[in-house]
NULUMKOL-521514 format. One record per atom (N, C-alpha, C): residue in three letters; x, y, z. Coordinates in pm, whole numbers, plus 50000, padded with zeros to 5 digits. Each point is the difference from the previous one (the first is absolute). Layout:
N
alaXYZ...
// end
This chain:
99
met505124965950666met499785007449868met500814992049894met501284996850031met500874994749878met499394985749970arg499674992550118arg499494985949971arg498765000449921asp499105008650031asp498705001549919asp500245002749855ala500985010349966ala500345003549879ala500614990849928lys500864991650053lys500674989249936lys498864989049968arg499134997850095arg499054990149977arg499125003949877ala499565012649983ala499295004849903ala500714998049851ile501335003750015ile500834998049867ile500134984949951glu500204991450108glu500124986549959glu498574993549959tyr498865006250052tyr498734996549953tyr499875002149842asn500475011249959asn499895003949864asn500974990549914glu500974996650066glu500854992549913glu499594985149980asn499024996550062asn499484984750026asn498624998349942val499335012549950val498814996749944val499795005349852ser498854995649938ser500085004149859ser499755015150000pro500235006949878pro499935014249985pro498685004850038ser498914992649966ser498685005250040ser499785001150165gln500764992350055gln499755000550149gln500955010350072arg501005006349929arg500845009450060arg499405013750047trp500575004750114trp499505011850055trp500945010849953gly499525012550011gly500935012250006gly500045008249873thr500055012450029thr500395009549894thr501515001649988arg500465006749903arg501525001250002arg500615007450114val499225009650065val500465007250115val499854990150109gly499004992150037gly499814990850096gly501214988250015lys500224996249862lys501304991449987lys501255005350040ile500365011449971ile501045008650023ile500065001850161arg498925004050044arg500085001950147arg500234987650082ala499344989049953ala500314985850062ala501594997449998gln500585003649886gln501464996749979gln500865008750109gln499575013750016gln500615007950087gln499864994750142ile498774997850030ile499834994050146ile500614987350023ala499974990749907ala500664986350023ala501575002750012gln500555008749924gln501355002250005gln500535010350134gly499015004150065gly500305009250107gly500585013949975lys499575003749870lys500505014849948lys499415009750086ala500515011750003ala499495011250067ala498935005149913leu498865005650067leu498915004449935leu499785015250033ser499825007449890ser499815015850006ser498725003150085pro499995011750070pro498875005450066pro498774996649926asp499885004449858asp498904999049915asp499584986949984val500934990249979val499574984749977val499314996550130ile500635003150118ile499354994950129ile498675005050001val499595011549961val498725005450006val499094992049917arg500424998549875arg499324992349906arg499764985850042met500964994250064met499954986450030met498994998850120tyr500005008750090tyr498935000350105tyr498605001249946ser499895009149888ser498705002549948ser499394987449933tyr500914994249934tyr499774987549913tyr499474989250104leu500734998050092leu499824989450108leu498725000950060lys499615012750036lys498795002550068lys498724998549908arg500235002649864arg498874997849916arg499784985449958ala501164991950010ala499924987249953ala499794991150124glu500085002750112glu499984992850125glu498854991350001ser498595004749972ser498924993550000ser499994988749898thr500585000149885thr499894990349904thr501084988350063tyr501035004650043tyr501044990550065tyr499384991250105leu499215007850099leu499384993250118leu498894990649945ala499325005049907ala498894990949945ala500564987349938gln500945001149924gln500564987049935gln500784991550113lys500585006450070lys500624991650118lys498934993450078asp498895006050024asp498874993550086asp499404987749938thr499915002649870thr499334990149916thr501004987749957gly501185003949998gly501044989749954gly500344999249847lys499095010149943lys500075000549852lys501065010549968leu501214995949987leu501085010649991leu500315003449843gly499635012449967gly500235003849864gly500895012049981lys499805007249890lys500805010749960lys500045010250103gly498835005050070gly500035010650086gly500804996150132tyr499974987350037tyr500634996050113tyr501515002249993phe500534994149875phe501315001249975phe500615014649974ala499045007349943ala500605014749964ala500045006650136phe499244997650102phe500125005950139phe501224994250058leu500324988649982leu501364994850059leu501115007349924gly499955001149871gly500945006149928gly500395013150048trp499155007450046trp500165014250051trp500424999550145gly500404987950056gly500464998950142gly499194993050097gly498684997049951gly499034993250096gly499715006950114pro499284992550104pro499435006450111pro501025008850070ser501134993850039ser501075007850075ser500425012249942ala499785002149870ala500365012749947ala498985010750031ile498924998250029ile499095008950039ile500505009450125gly500274992750088gly500485006250134gly501405005049982trp500824993349920trp501285006349972trp500015013749927ala499175000049889ala499845012349925ala499415011250074leu499074995350079leu499245011850089leu501035005850098asp500794991650067asp501025004250071asp500995011249951lys500314995249877lys500995009149925lys499415013449961ile498744998549953ile499295013449962ile499775007250117glu499614996250121glu499885007750124glu501415006150023lys501044994049997lys501315004950030lys500485010049896met499684997549875met500475010049897met499005013850030gln498694998550037gln499175011650024gln500545007150114lys500434994550098lys500585006450133lys501205006949951ala500854994949912ala501245006649960ala499795009149882gly498815002449961gly499675008749886gly500484997349871glu500354986249979glu500434994949880glu498834998049893ile498924998950058ile498754999249895ile498965007450055
// end
């Protein structure tokens, strides 16, 4: 997750403004993940939700080799490994009655 978020941040630093990915929230999330900061239960739920919605764009761009904003936004939110990580955290929080 951290590696993918760092990769997305580096991408934005090395491309023209028109090629940069991310909303303000997405860029903040990438920084939090890249720095290994703790994420609140609400953020983890939103993170999982975003990743599941964006997964098809990520996979399509990966398959074609035409990596664009959608691909790097997905990485900014933690990338493929973040889906399983977030789901595991959500299930644990649900069992504990935290969400």
